[in-house]
PDB file of N, CA, C and O in Angstrom:
ATOM      1  N   MET A   1     -21.885 308.190  63.634  1.00  0.00           N
ATOM      2  CA  MET A   1     -21.835 307.750  65.161  1.00  0.00           C
ATOM      3  C   MET A   1     -23.587 306.788  65.685  1.00  0.00           C
ATOM      4  O   MET A   1     -23.793 305.891  66.502  1.00  0.00           O
ATOM      5  N   VAL A   2     -24.273 307.350  64.987  1.00  0.00           N
ATOM      6  CA  VAL A   2     -25.521 306.710  65.428  1.00  0.00           C
ATOM      7  C   VAL A   2     -26.215 305.072  64.621  1.00  0.00           C
ATOM      8  O   VAL A   2     -27.194 304.413  64.972  1.00  0.00           O
ATOM      9  N   ALA A   3     -25.353 304.862  63.600  1.00  0.00           N
ATOM     10  CA  ALA A   3     -24.777 303.969  63.343  1.00  0.00           C
ATOM     11  C   ALA A   3     -24.730 302.686  63.895  1.00  0.00           C
ATOM     12  O   ALA A   3     -25.268 301.592  63.723  1.00  0.00           O
ATOM     13  N   MET A   4     -23.633 303.370  64.850  1.00  0.00           N
ATOM     14  CA  MET A   4     -22.267 302.125  66.052  1.00  0.00           C
ATOM     15  C   MET A   4     -23.316 301.456  67.122  1.00  0.00           C
ATOM     16  O   MET A   4     -23.298 300.338  67.638  1.00  0.00           O
ATOM     17  N   ILE A   5     -24.195 302.497  67.261  1.00  0.00           N
ATOM     18  CA  ILE A   5     -25.392 301.855  68.678  1.00  0.00           C
ATOM     19  C   ILE A   5     -25.756 300.649  68.856  1.00  0.00           C
ATOM     20  O   ILE A   5     -25.535 299.909  69.814  1.00  0.00           O
ATOM     21  N   PRO A   6     -26.507 300.405  67.598  1.00  0.00           N
ATOM     22  CA  PRO A   6     -26.782 299.034  67.483  1.00  0.00           C
ATOM     23  C   PRO A   6     -25.842 298.089  67.561  1.00  0.00           C
ATOM     24  O   PRO A   6     -26.051 297.070  68.218  1.00  0.00           O
ATOM     25  N   HIS A   7     -24.845 298.267  66.995  1.00  0.00           N
ATOM     26  CA  HIS A   7     -23.398 297.176  67.249  1.00  0.00           C
ATOM     27  C   HIS A   7     -22.738 297.597  68.858  1.00  0.00           C
ATOM     28  O   HIS A   7     -22.355 296.559  69.398  1.00  0.00           O
ATOM     29  N   LEU A   8     -22.632 298.167  69.269  1.00  0.00           N
ATOM     30  CA  LEU A   8     -22.889 298.095  70.966  1.00  0.00           C
ATOM     31  C   LEU A   8     -23.907 297.314  71.694  1.00  0.00           C
ATOM     32  O   LEU A   8     -23.794 296.508  72.617  1.00  0.00           O
ATOM     33  N   ALA A   9     -24.908 297.747  71.060  1.00  0.00           N
ATOM     34  CA  ALA A   9     -26.081 296.699  71.924  1.00  0.00           C
ATOM     35  C   ALA A   9     -25.912 295.442  71.380  1.00  0.00           C
ATOM     36  O   ALA A   9     -26.323 294.681  72.256  1.00  0.00           O
ATOM     37  N   GLY A  10     -25.467 294.653  70.240  1.00  0.00           N
ATOM     38  CA  GLY A  10     -24.817 293.581  69.806  1.00  0.00           C
ATOM     39  C   GLY A  10     -23.860 293.216  70.673  1.00  0.00           C
ATOM     40  O   GLY A  10     -24.034 292.134  71.233  1.00  0.00           O
ATOM     41  N   LEU A  11     -22.897 293.830  70.931  1.00  0.00           N
ATOM     42  CA  LEU A  11     -21.695 293.299  71.638  1.00  0.00           C
ATOM     43  C   LEU A  11     -22.590 293.093  73.081  1.00  0.00           C
ATOM     44  O   LEU A  11     -22.400 291.973  73.554  1.00  0.00           O
ATOM     45  N   ALA A  12     -23.577 293.987  73.920  1.00  0.00           N
ATOM     46  CA  ALA A  12     -23.884 293.368  74.970  1.00  0.00           C
ATOM     47  C   ALA A  12     -25.053 292.150  75.326  1.00  0.00           C
ATOM     48  O   ALA A  12     -25.191 291.402  76.294  1.00  0.00           O
ATOM     49  N   GLY A  13     -25.815 292.334  74.060  1.00  0.00           N
ATOM     50  CA  GLY A  13     -26.604 290.809  74.086  1.00  0.00           C
ATOM     51  C   GLY A  13     -25.576 289.597  73.832  1.00  0.00           C
ATOM     52  O   GLY A  13     -25.857 288.533  74.382  1.00  0.00           O
ATOM     53  N   MET A  14     -24.740 289.644  73.270  1.00  0.00           N
ATOM     54  CA  MET A  14     -24.070 288.716  73.034  1.00  0.00           C
ATOM     55  C   MET A  14     -23.120 287.959  74.481  1.00  0.00           C
ATOM     56  O   MET A  14     -23.130 286.805  74.908  1.00  0.00           O
ATOM     57  N   LEU A  15     -22.354 289.203  74.945  1.00  0.00           N
ATOM     58  CA  LEU A  15     -22.179 288.560  76.610  1.00  0.00           C
ATOM     59  C   LEU A  15     -22.981 288.362  77.179  1.00  0.00           C
ATOM     60  O   LEU A  15     -22.853 287.383  77.913  1.00  0.00           O
ATOM     61  N   ALA A  16     -24.438 289.191  77.245  1.00  0.00           N
ATOM     62  CA  ALA A  16     -25.536 288.331  77.837  1.00  0.00           C
ATOM     63  C   ALA A  16     -26.201 287.250  78.289  1.00  0.00           C
ATOM     64  O   ALA A  16     -26.486 286.666  79.334  1.00  0.00           O
ATOM     65  N   PHE A  17     -26.453 287.157  76.218  1.00  0.00           N
ATOM     66  CA  PHE A  17     -26.538 285.731  76.420  1.00  0.00           C
ATOM     67  C   PHE A  17     -25.676 284.434  76.653  1.00  0.00           C
ATOM     68  O   PHE A  17     -26.195 283.416  77.112  1.00  0.00           O
ATOM     69  N   GLY A  18     -24.499 284.494  76.361  1.00  0.00           N
ATOM     70  CA  GLY A  18     -23.246 283.911  76.105  1.00  0.00           C
ATOM     71  C   GLY A  18     -22.957 283.836  78.021  1.00  0.00           C
ATOM     72  O   GLY A  18     -22.309 282.806  78.205  1.00  0.00           O
ATOM     73  N   ALA A  19     -23.160 284.395  79.099  1.00  0.00           N
ATOM     74  CA  ALA A  19     -22.898 284.015  80.142  1.00  0.00           C
ATOM     75  C   ALA A  19     -24.159 283.958  81.087  1.00  0.00           C
ATOM     76  O   ALA A  19     -24.025 283.834  82.304  1.00  0.00           O
ATOM     77  N   SER A  20     -25.645 284.072  80.347  1.00  0.00           N
ATOM     78  CA  SER A  20     -26.298 283.187  80.857  1.00  0.00           C
ATOM     79  C   SER A  20     -26.547 282.098  80.279  1.00  0.00           C
ATOM     80  O   SER A  20     -27.335 281.439  80.958  1.00  0.00           O
ATOM     81  N   SER A  21     -26.196 281.503  79.175  1.00  0.00           N
ATOM     82  CA  SER A  21     -26.412 280.162  78.555  1.00  0.00           C
ATOM     83  C   SER A  21     -25.307 279.069  79.283  1.00  0.00           C
ATOM     84  O   SER A  21     -25.569 277.948  79.717  1.00  0.00           O
ATOM     85  N   ASP A  22     -23.984 279.772  79.269  1.00  0.00           N
ATOM     86  CA  ASP A  22     -23.148 279.294  79.997  1.00  0.00           C
ATOM     87  C   ASP A  22     -23.424 279.169  81.665  1.00  0.00           C
ATOM     88  O   ASP A  22     -22.993 278.089  82.068  1.00  0.00           O
ATOM     89  N   ARG A  23     -23.845 279.739  82.413  1.00  0.00           N
ATOM     90  CA  ARG A  23     -24.576 279.853  83.741  1.00  0.00           C
ATOM     91  C   ARG A  23     -25.580 278.390  83.402  1.00  0.00           C
ATOM     92  O   ARG A  23     -25.073 277.278  83.255  1.00  0.00           O
ATOM     93  N   THR A  24     -26.923 278.630  83.328  1.00  0.00           N
ATOM     94  CA  THR A  24     -27.270 277.938  82.850  1.00  0.00           C
ATOM     95  C   THR A  24     -26.891 276.222  82.177  1.00  0.00           C
ATOM     96  O   THR A  24     -27.514 275.171  82.329  1.00  0.00           O
ATOM     97  N   GLY A  25     -25.913 276.452  81.590  1.00  0.00           N
ATOM     98  CA  GLY A  25     -25.890 275.173  80.916  1.00  0.00           C
ATOM     99  C   GLY A  25     -26.740 274.949  79.566  1.00  0.00           C
ATOM    100  O   GLY A  25     -26.346 274.390  78.542  1.00  0.00           O
ATOM    101  N   GLU A  26     -27.875 275.465  79.789  1.00  0.00           N
ATOM    102  CA  GLU A  26     -28.776 275.448  78.422  1.00  0.00           C
ATOM    103  C   GLU A  26     -28.484 276.330  77.205  1.00  0.00           C
ATOM    104  O   GLU A  26     -27.952 277.437  77.290  1.00  0.00           O
ATOM    105  N   ARG A  27     -28.937 275.658  75.891  1.00  0.00           N
ATOM    106  CA  ARG A  27     -28.114 276.164  74.774  1.00  0.00           C
ATOM    107  C   ARG A  27     -29.180 276.401  73.854  1.00  0.00           C
ATOM    108  O   ARG A  27     -29.212 277.391  73.124  1.00  0.00           O
ATOM    109  N   ARG A  28     -30.265 275.292  73.883  1.00  0.00           N
ATOM    110  CA  ARG A  28     -31.161 275.522  73.079  1.00  0.00           C
ATOM    111  C   ARG A  28     -32.311 276.830  72.682  1.00  0.00           C
ATOM    112  O   ARG A  28     -32.545 277.426  71.630  1.00  0.00           O
ATOM    113  N   TRP A  29     -32.995 276.952  74.378  1.00  0.00           N
ATOM    114  CA  TRP A  29     -33.721 277.671  74.503  1.00  0.00           C
ATOM    115  C   TRP A  29     -32.946 278.758  74.612  1.00  0.00           C
ATOM    116  O   TRP A  29     -33.860 279.582  74.604  1.00  0.00           O
ATOM    117  N   HIS A  30     -31.646 279.621  74.742  1.00  0.00           N
ATOM    118  CA  HIS A  30     -30.993 280.442  74.838  1.00  0.00           C
ATOM    119  C   HIS A  30     -30.764 281.119  73.412  1.00  0.00           C
ATOM    120  O   HIS A  30     -30.773 282.346  73.317  1.00  0.00           O
ATOM    121  N   ALA A  31     -30.515 280.120  72.069  1.00  0.00           N
ATOM    122  CA  ALA A  31     -30.827 280.283  70.950  1.00  0.00           C
ATOM    123  C   ALA A  31     -31.774 280.400  70.253  1.00  0.00           C
ATOM    124  O   ALA A  31     -31.762 280.944  69.149  1.00  0.00           O
ATOM    125  N   THR A  32     -32.935 279.798  70.916  1.00  0.00           N
ATOM    126  CA  THR A  32     -34.353 279.983  70.292  1.00  0.00           C
ATOM    127  C   THR A  32     -34.628 281.301  70.661  1.00  0.00           C
ATOM    128  O   THR A  32     -34.963 281.951  69.671  1.00  0.00           O
ATOM    129  N   GLY A  33     -34.619 282.084  71.899  1.00  0.00           N
ATOM    130  CA  GLY A  33     -35.647 282.991  72.391  1.00  0.00           C
ATOM    131  C   GLY A  33     -34.481 284.153  72.033  1.00  0.00           C
ATOM    132  O   GLY A  33     -34.826 285.334  72.046  1.00  0.00           O
ATOM    133  N   ALA A  34     -33.035 283.771  71.699  1.00  0.00           N
ATOM    134  CA  ALA A  34     -32.550 285.125  71.153  1.00  0.00           C
ATOM    135  C   ALA A  34     -33.136 285.356  69.420  1.00  0.00           C
ATOM    136  O   ALA A  34     -33.369 286.499  69.027  1.00  0.00           O
ATOM    137  N   MET A  35     -33.253 284.607  68.847  1.00  0.00           N
ATOM    138  CA  MET A  35     -34.023 284.300  67.603  1.00  0.00           C
ATOM    139  C   MET A  35     -35.669 284.930  67.590  1.00  0.00           C
ATOM    140  O   MET A  35     -36.382 285.524  66.781  1.00  0.00           O
ATOM    141  N   MET A  36     -35.732 284.658  68.331  1.00  0.00           N
ATOM    142  CA  MET A  36     -37.937 284.885  68.498  1.00  0.00           C
ATOM    143  C   MET A  36     -37.787 286.654  68.957  1.00  0.00           C
ATOM    144  O   MET A  36     -38.384 287.555  68.369  1.00  0.00           O
ATOM    145  N   LEU A  37     -37.004 286.814  69.937  1.00  0.00           N
ATOM    146  CA  LEU A  37     -36.501 288.641  70.161  1.00  0.00           C
ATOM    147  C   LEU A  37     -36.184 289.184  69.069  1.00  0.00           C
ATOM    148  O   LEU A  37     -36.759 290.250  68.852  1.00  0.00           O
ATOM    149  N   GLY A  38     -35.459 288.822  68.288  1.00  0.00           N
ATOM    150  CA  GLY A  38     -34.948 289.284  66.982  1.00  0.00           C
ATOM    151  C   GLY A  38     -36.260 289.710  66.204  1.00  0.00           C
ATOM    152  O   GLY A  38     -36.558 290.839  65.815  1.00  0.00           O
ATOM    153  N   ALA A  39     -36.896 288.654  66.085  1.00  0.00           N
ATOM    154  CA  ALA A  39     -38.616 288.936  65.040  1.00  0.00           C
ATOM    155  C   ALA A  39     -39.052 289.866  66.015  1.00  0.00           C
ATOM    156  O   ALA A  39     -39.190 291.087  66.074  1.00  0.00           O
ATOM    157  N   ALA A  40     -39.183 289.119  66.585  1.00  0.00           N
ATOM    158  CA  ALA A  40     -40.062 291.111  67.640  1.00  0.00           C
ATOM    159  C   ALA A  40     -39.613 292.285  67.530  1.00  0.00           C
ATOM    160  O   ALA A  40     -40.354 293.268  67.529  1.00  0.00           O
ATOM    161  N   GLY A  41     -37.894 292.366  67.386  1.00  0.00           N
ATOM    162  CA  GLY A  41     -37.501 293.652  66.941  1.00  0.00           C
ATOM    163  C   GLY A  41     -38.047 294.100  65.533  1.00  0.00           C
ATOM    164  O   GLY A  41     -38.225 295.295  65.296  1.00  0.00           O
ATOM    165  N   TYR A  42     -38.204 293.515  64.979  1.00  0.00           N
ATOM    166  CA  TYR A  42     -38.307 293.385  63.502  1.00  0.00           C
ATOM    167  C   TYR A  42     -39.631 294.349  63.401  1.00  0.00           C
ATOM    168  O   TYR A  42     -39.940 295.437  62.914  1.00  0.00           O
ATOM    169  N   LEU A  43     -40.380 293.000  64.361  1.00  0.00           N
ATOM    170  CA  LEU A  43     -41.516 293.591  64.189  1.00  0.00           C
ATOM    171  C   LEU A  43     -42.502 295.043  64.310  1.00  0.00           C
ATOM    172  O   LEU A  43     -43.513 295.518  63.792  1.00  0.00           O
ATOM    173  N   LEU A  44     -41.165 295.490  65.680  1.00  0.00           N
ATOM    174  CA  LEU A  44     -41.531 296.920  66.365  1.00  0.00           C
ATOM    175  C   LEU A  44     -40.436 297.853  65.120  1.00  0.00           C
ATOM    176  O   LEU A  44     -40.523 299.079  65.062  1.00  0.00           O
ATOM    177  N   VAL A  45     -39.564 297.157  64.302  1.00  0.00           N
ATOM    178  CA  VAL A  45     -38.886 298.422  63.605  1.00  0.00           C
ATOM    179  C   VAL A  45     -40.153 298.461  62.672  1.00  0.00           C
ATOM    180  O   VAL A  45     -40.156 299.554  62.104  1.00  0.00           O
ATOM    181  N   VAL A  46     -40.832 297.978  62.433  1.00  0.00           N
ATOM    182  CA  VAL A  46     -42.036 297.810  60.814  1.00  0.00           C
ATOM    183  C   VAL A  46     -43.060 298.964  61.987  1.00  0.00           C
ATOM    184  O   VAL A  46     -43.638 299.959  61.550  1.00  0.00           O
ATOM    185  N   ALA A  47     -43.082 298.681  63.002  1.00  0.00           N
ATOM    186  CA  ALA A  47     -44.306 299.214  63.630  1.00  0.00           C
ATOM    187  C   ALA A  47     -44.375 300.544  64.450  1.00  0.00           C
ATOM    188  O   ALA A  47     -45.340 301.045  65.026  1.00  0.00           O
ATOM    189  N   VAL A  48     -42.661 301.116  64.308  1.00  0.00           N
ATOM    190  CA  VAL A  48     -42.808 302.597  65.050  1.00  0.00           C
ATOM    191  C   VAL A  48     -42.848 303.241  63.729  1.00  0.00           C
ATOM    192  O   VAL A  48     -43.174 304.403  63.974  1.00  0.00           O
ATOM    193  N   GLY A  49     -42.712 303.128  62.618  1.00  0.00           N
ATOM    194  CA  GLY A  49     -42.639 303.833  61.636  1.00  0.00           C
ATOM    195  C   GLY A  49     -41.244 304.561  61.177  1.00  0.00           C
ATOM    196  O   GLY A  49     -40.102 304.102  61.204  1.00  0.00           O
ATOM    197  N   ALA A  50     -41.686 305.787  60.768  1.00  0.00           N
ATOM    198  CA  ALA A  50     -40.145 306.358  60.210  1.00  0.00           C
ATOM    199  C   ALA A  50     -39.761 307.346  61.402  1.00  0.00           C
ATOM    200  O   ALA A  50     -39.001 308.229  61.006  1.00  0.00           O
ATOM    201  N   ASN A  51     -39.980 307.406  62.330  1.00  0.00           N
ATOM    202  CA  ASN A  51     -39.291 308.379  63.624  1.00  0.00           C
ATOM    203  C   ASN A  51     -38.134 307.310  63.858  1.00  0.00           C
ATOM    204  O   ASN A  51     -38.241 306.085  63.902  1.00  0.00           O
ATOM    205  N   PRO A  52     -36.771 308.262  64.023  1.00  0.00           N
ATOM    206  CA  PRO A  52     -35.886 307.694  64.100  1.00  0.00           C
ATOM    207  C   PRO A  52     -35.310 307.018  64.997  1.00  0.00           C
ATOM    208  O   PRO A  52     -34.582 306.033  64.872  1.00  0.00           O
ATOM    209  N   TRP A  53     -35.892 307.962  66.588  1.00  0.00           N
ATOM    210  CA  TRP A  53     -34.658 307.611  67.462  1.00  0.00           C
ATOM    211  C   TRP A  53     -35.480 305.965  68.049  1.00  0.00           C
ATOM    212  O   TRP A  53     -34.714 305.035  68.300  1.00  0.00           O
ATOM    213  N   PRO A  54     -36.777 305.780  68.193  1.00  0.00           N
ATOM    214  CA  PRO A  54     -37.351 304.402  68.147  1.00  0.00           C
ATOM    215  C   PRO A  54     -37.145 303.513  67.171  1.00  0.00           C
ATOM    216  O   PRO A  54     -37.517 302.363  67.403  1.00  0.00           O
ATOM    217  N   VAL A  55     -36.477 303.827  65.781  1.00  0.00           N
ATOM    218  CA  VAL A  55     -36.035 302.638  65.183  1.00  0.00           C
ATOM    219  C   VAL A  55     -34.816 302.318  65.627  1.00  0.00           C
ATOM    220  O   VAL A  55     -34.385 301.182  65.826  1.00  0.00           O
ATOM    221  N   VAL A  56     -34.047 303.751  65.839  1.00  0.00           N
ATOM    222  CA  VAL A  56     -32.502 302.601  66.266  1.00  0.00           C
ATOM    223  C   VAL A  56     -32.569 301.622  67.383  1.00  0.00           C
ATOM    224  O   VAL A  56     -31.888 300.598  67.445  1.00  0.00           O
ATOM    225  N   ALA A  57     -33.828 302.186  68.643  1.00  0.00           N
ATOM    226  CA  ALA A  57     -34.078 301.386  69.661  1.00  0.00           C
ATOM    227  C   ALA A  57     -34.182 300.238  69.324  1.00  0.00           C
ATOM    228  O   ALA A  57     -33.460 299.326  69.724  1.00  0.00           O
ATOM    229  N   ALA A  58     -35.458 300.100  68.234  1.00  0.00           N
ATOM    230  CA  ALA A  58     -35.791 298.856  67.848  1.00  0.00           C
ATOM    231  C   ALA A  58     -34.611 298.140  66.654  1.00  0.00           C
ATOM    232  O   ALA A  58     -35.300 297.319  66.049  1.00  0.00           O
ATOM    233  N   PHE A  59     -33.668 298.108  66.267  1.00  0.00           N
ATOM    234  CA  PHE A  59     -32.675 298.265  65.849  1.00  0.00           C
ATOM    235  C   PHE A  59     -31.727 297.636  66.748  1.00  0.00           C
ATOM    236  O   PHE A  59     -31.314 296.562  66.311  1.00  0.00           O
ATOM    237  N   CYS A  60     -31.229 298.007  67.945  1.00  0.00           N
ATOM    238  CA  CYS A  60     -30.714 297.645  68.703  1.00  0.00           C
ATOM    239  C   CYS A  60     -31.242 296.181  69.931  1.00  0.00           C
ATOM    240  O   CYS A  60     -30.567 295.475  70.681  1.00  0.00           O
ATOM    241  N   VAL A  61     -32.559 296.225  69.667  1.00  0.00           N
ATOM    242  CA  VAL A  61     -32.890 294.985  70.139  1.00  0.00           C
ATOM    243  C   VAL A  61     -32.659 293.745  69.283  1.00  0.00           C
ATOM    244  O   VAL A  61     -32.496 292.608  69.727  1.00  0.00           O
ATOM    245  N   VAL A  62     -32.664 294.196  67.678  1.00  0.00           N
ATOM    246  CA  VAL A  62     -32.646 293.380  66.662  1.00  0.00           C
ATOM    247  C   VAL A  62     -30.929 292.800  67.235  1.00  0.00           C
ATOM    248  O   VAL A  62     -30.527 291.744  67.725  1.00  0.00           O
ATOM    249  N   ALA A  63     -30.396 293.851  66.936  1.00  0.00           N
ATOM    250  CA  ALA A  63     -29.130 293.529  67.179  1.00  0.00           C
ATOM    251  C   ALA A  63     -28.222 292.488  68.426  1.00  0.00           C
ATOM    252  O   ALA A  63     -27.382 291.594  68.522  1.00  0.00           O
ATOM    253  N   ALA A  64     -29.334 293.599  69.408  1.00  0.00           N
ATOM    254  CA  ALA A  64     -28.826 292.028  70.759  1.00  0.00           C
ATOM    255  C   ALA A  64     -29.169 291.256  70.596  1.00  0.00           C
ATOM    256  O   ALA A  64     -28.574 290.559  71.417  1.00  0.00           O
ATOM    257  N   SER A  65     -29.805 290.632  70.082  1.00  0.00           N
ATOM    258  CA  SER A  65     -30.221 289.140  69.674  1.00  0.00           C
ATOM    259  C   SER A  65     -29.957 288.317  69.046  1.00  0.00           C
ATOM    260  O   SER A  65     -29.931 287.099  69.220  1.00  0.00           O
ATOM    261  N   ALA A  66     -29.487 289.662  67.340  1.00  0.00           N
ATOM    262  CA  ALA A  66     -29.486 288.378  66.760  1.00  0.00           C
ATOM    263  C   ALA A  66     -27.369 287.805  66.927  1.00  0.00           C
ATOM    264  O   ALA A  66     -26.821 286.867  66.348  1.00  0.00           O
ATOM    265  N   ASP A  67     -26.793 288.734  67.826  1.00  0.00           N
ATOM    266  CA  ASP A  67     -25.605 288.434  68.175  1.00  0.00           C
ATOM    267  C   ASP A  67     -25.610 287.620  69.267  1.00  0.00           C
ATOM    268  O   ASP A  67     -24.544 287.094  69.586  1.00  0.00           O
ATOM    269  N   GLY A  68     -26.762 287.375  70.014  1.00  0.00           N
ATOM    270  CA  GLY A  68     -26.944 286.982  71.311  1.00  0.00           C
ATOM    271  C   GLY A  68     -27.069 285.926  70.534  1.00  0.00           C
ATOM    272  O   GLY A  68     -26.283 285.177  71.113  1.00  0.00           O
ATOM    273  N   TYR A  69     -27.644 285.069  69.294  1.00  0.00           N
ATOM    274  CA  TYR A  69     -27.806 283.765  69.258  1.00  0.00           C
ATOM    275  C   TYR A  69     -26.603 283.168  69.034  1.00  0.00           C
ATOM    276  O   TYR A  69     -26.551 281.951  68.859  1.00  0.00           O
ATOM    277  N   PHE A  70     -25.525 283.924  69.014  1.00  0.00           N
ATOM    278  CA  PHE A  70     -23.969 282.494  68.369  1.00  0.00           C
ATOM    279  C   PHE A  70     -23.883 281.759  69.602  1.00  0.00           C
ATOM    280  O   PHE A  70     -23.960 280.531  69.592  1.00  0.00           O
ATOM    281  N   PRO A  71     -23.670 282.671  71.076  1.00  0.00           N
ATOM    282  CA  PRO A  71     -23.205 281.762  72.748  1.00  0.00           C
ATOM    283  C   PRO A  71     -24.094 280.620  72.851  1.00  0.00           C
ATOM    284  O   PRO A  71     -23.694 279.685  73.544  1.00  0.00           O
ATOM    285  N   GLY A  72     -25.120 280.532  72.342  1.00  0.00           N
ATOM    286  CA  GLY A  72     -25.766 279.492  72.614  1.00  0.00           C
ATOM    287  C   GLY A  72     -26.115 278.286  71.614  1.00  0.00           C
ATOM    288  O   GLY A  72     -26.538 277.148  71.814  1.00  0.00           O
ATOM    289  N   PHE A  73     -25.631 279.275  70.000  1.00  0.00           N
ATOM    290  CA  PHE A  73     -25.666 278.313  68.765  1.00  0.00           C
ATOM    291  C   PHE A  73     -24.540 277.339  68.719  1.00  0.00           C
ATOM    292  O   PHE A  73     -24.707 276.121  68.669  1.00  0.00           O
ATOM    293  N   TRP A  74     -23.511 277.872  68.737  1.00  0.00           N
ATOM    294  CA  TRP A  74     -21.666 277.290  68.351  1.00  0.00           C
ATOM    295  C   TRP A  74     -22.238 276.093  69.061  1.00  0.00           C
ATOM    296  O   TRP A  74     -22.693 275.131  68.443  1.00  0.00           O
ATOM    297  N   PRO A  75     -22.195 276.197  70.722  1.00  0.00           N
ATOM    298  CA  PRO A  75     -21.944 275.158  71.576  1.00  0.00           C
ATOM    299  C   PRO A  75     -22.689 273.356  70.968  1.00  0.00           C
ATOM    300  O   PRO A  75     -22.172 272.243  71.064  1.00  0.00           O
ATOM    301  N   LEU A  76     -23.805 273.699  70.477  1.00  0.00           N
ATOM    302  CA  LEU A  76     -25.159 272.682  70.256  1.00  0.00           C
ATOM    303  C   LEU A  76     -24.478 271.377  69.303  1.00  0.00           C
ATOM    304  O   LEU A  76     -24.824 270.205  69.456  1.00  0.00           O
ATOM    305  N   PRO A  77     -23.489 271.818  68.342  1.00  0.00           N
ATOM    306  CA  PRO A  77     -22.997 270.311  67.480  1.00  0.00           C
ATOM    307  C   PRO A  77     -22.585 269.504  68.360  1.00  0.00           C
ATOM    308  O   PRO A  77     -22.933 268.326  68.283  1.00  0.00           O
ATOM    309  N   THR A  78     -21.761 269.939  69.386  1.00  0.00           N
ATOM    310  CA  THR A  78     -20.796 269.261  70.636  1.00  0.00           C
ATOM    311  C   THR A  78     -21.789 268.717  71.380  1.00  0.00           C
ATOM    312  O   THR A  78     -21.873 267.506  71.584  1.00  0.00           O
ATOM    313  N   ALA A  79     -22.501 269.473  71.775  1.00  0.00           N
ATOM    314  CA  ALA A  79     -23.359 268.476  72.457  1.00  0.00           C
ATOM    315  C   ALA A  79     -24.239 267.360  72.102  1.00  0.00           C
ATOM    316  O   ALA A  79     -25.118 266.854  72.800  1.00  0.00           O
ATOM    317  N   PHE A  80     -23.880 267.057  70.932  1.00  0.00           N
ATOM    318  CA  PHE A  80     -25.255 265.747  70.314  1.00  0.00           C
ATOM    319  C   PHE A  80     -24.396 264.927  69.160  1.00  0.00           C
ATOM    320  O   PHE A  80     -24.772 263.787  68.889  1.00  0.00           O
ATOM    321  N   LEU A  81     -23.627 265.302  68.702  1.00  0.00           N
ATOM    322  CA  LEU A  81     -22.628 265.104  67.914  1.00  0.00           C
ATOM    323  C   LEU A  81     -21.057 264.072  68.781  1.00  0.00           C
ATOM    324  O   LEU A  81     -20.614 264.166  69.925  1.00  0.00           O
ATOM    325  N   THR A  82     -20.737 263.426  67.934  1.00  0.00           N
ATOM    326  CA  THR A  82     -19.400 263.069  67.983  1.00  0.00           C
ATOM    327  C   THR A  82     -17.988 263.910  67.679  1.00  0.00           C
ATOM    328  O   THR A  82     -17.867 264.962  67.051  1.00  0.00           O
ATOM    329  N   GLU A  83     -17.259 263.337  68.142  1.00  0.00           N
ATOM    330  CA  GLU A  83     -15.890 264.262  67.789  1.00  0.00           C
ATOM    331  C   GLU A  83     -15.704 264.798  66.151  1.00  0.00           C
ATOM    332  O   GLU A  83     -15.236 265.859  65.737  1.00  0.00           O
ATOM    333  N   SER A  84     -16.207 263.748  65.480  1.00  0.00           N
ATOM    334  CA  SER A  84     -15.517 264.226  63.930  1.00  0.00           C
ATOM    335  C   SER A  84     -16.845 264.381  63.308  1.00  0.00           C
ATOM    336  O   SER A  84     -16.751 264.368  62.081  1.00  0.00           O
ATOM    337  N   GLY A  85     -18.355 264.560  63.850  1.00  0.00           N
ATOM    338  CA  GLY A  85     -19.534 264.896  63.356  1.00  0.00           C
ATOM    339  C   GLY A  85     -19.258 266.141  63.958  1.00  0.00           C
ATOM    340  O   GLY A  85     -18.978 266.945  63.069  1.00  0.00           O
ATOM    341  N   ALA A  86     -19.220 266.599  64.962  1.00  0.00           N
ATOM    342  CA  ALA A  86     -19.212 267.746  65.076  1.00  0.00           C
ATOM    343  C   ALA A  86     -18.097 268.646  64.609  1.00  0.00           C
ATOM    344  O   ALA A  86     -18.072 269.771  65.108  1.00  0.00           O
ATOM    345  N   ALA A  87     -17.272 268.360  63.826  1.00  0.00           N
ATOM    346  CA  ALA A  87     -16.317 269.024  63.406  1.00  0.00           C
ATOM    347  C   ALA A  87     -16.673 269.219  61.803  1.00  0.00           C
ATOM    348  O   ALA A  87     -16.279 270.201  61.173  1.00  0.00           O
ATOM    349  N   ALA A  88     -17.285 268.407  61.358  1.00  0.00           N
ATOM    350  CA  ALA A  88     -17.843 268.188  60.268  1.00  0.00           C
ATOM    351  C   ALA A  88     -18.521 269.667  60.132  1.00  0.00           C
ATOM    352  O   ALA A  88     -18.076 270.669  59.572  1.00  0.00           O
ATOM    353  N   ALA A  89     -19.812 269.456  60.869  1.00  0.00           N
ATOM    354  CA  ALA A  89     -21.198 270.461  61.283  1.00  0.00           C
ATOM    355  C   ALA A  89     -20.529 271.581  61.312  1.00  0.00           C
ATOM    356  O   ALA A  89     -20.996 272.432  60.555  1.00  0.00           O
ATOM    357  N   ILE A  90     -19.407 271.964  62.037  1.00  0.00           N
ATOM    358  CA  ILE A  90     -19.241 273.902  61.831  1.00  0.00           C
ATOM    359  C   ILE A  90     -18.749 273.403  61.135  1.00  0.00           C
ATOM    360  O   ILE A  90     -19.369 274.126  60.355  1.00  0.00           O
ATOM    361  N   GLY A  91     -17.835 272.456  60.158  1.00  0.00           N
ATOM    362  CA  GLY A  91     -16.658 273.015  58.942  1.00  0.00           C
ATOM    363  C   GLY A  91     -17.710 273.214  57.941  1.00  0.00           C
ATOM    364  O   GLY A  91     -17.284 273.858  56.983  1.00  0.00           O
ATOM    365  N   SER A  92     -18.886 272.892  57.847  1.00  0.00           N
ATOM    366  CA  SER A  92     -19.673 272.635  56.784  1.00  0.00           C
ATOM    367  C   SER A  92     -20.012 273.994  56.610  1.00  0.00           C
ATOM    368  O   SER A  92     -20.220 274.233  55.420  1.00  0.00           O
ATOM    369  N   ASP A  93     -20.179 275.215  57.525  1.00  0.00           N
ATOM    370  CA  ASP A  93     -20.788 276.915  57.429  1.00  0.00           C
ATOM    371  C   ASP A  93     -20.173 277.562  56.942  1.00  0.00           C
ATOM    372  O   ASP A  93     -20.492 278.745  56.820  1.00  0.00           O
TER     373      ASP A  93
END
């Protein structure tokens, strides 16, 4: 049951980052900010040591930012590529 907690945080992060990205129309900084927050979360995991509940909380930050990255990232190819170029960029992953 404890392993489910970061995934719920990931769901919340994806919804929050996606709503903010859609509201402002800004994608690049939302994707960048999510990855920077994830890196900070990983550093927090290392910093808290072996205490399990702070580690779970740090992994919640990591999951929220890693899942929150996608709503800002996937619209980017269509923002600056042609229709066929965006289809090729999305389809190549």
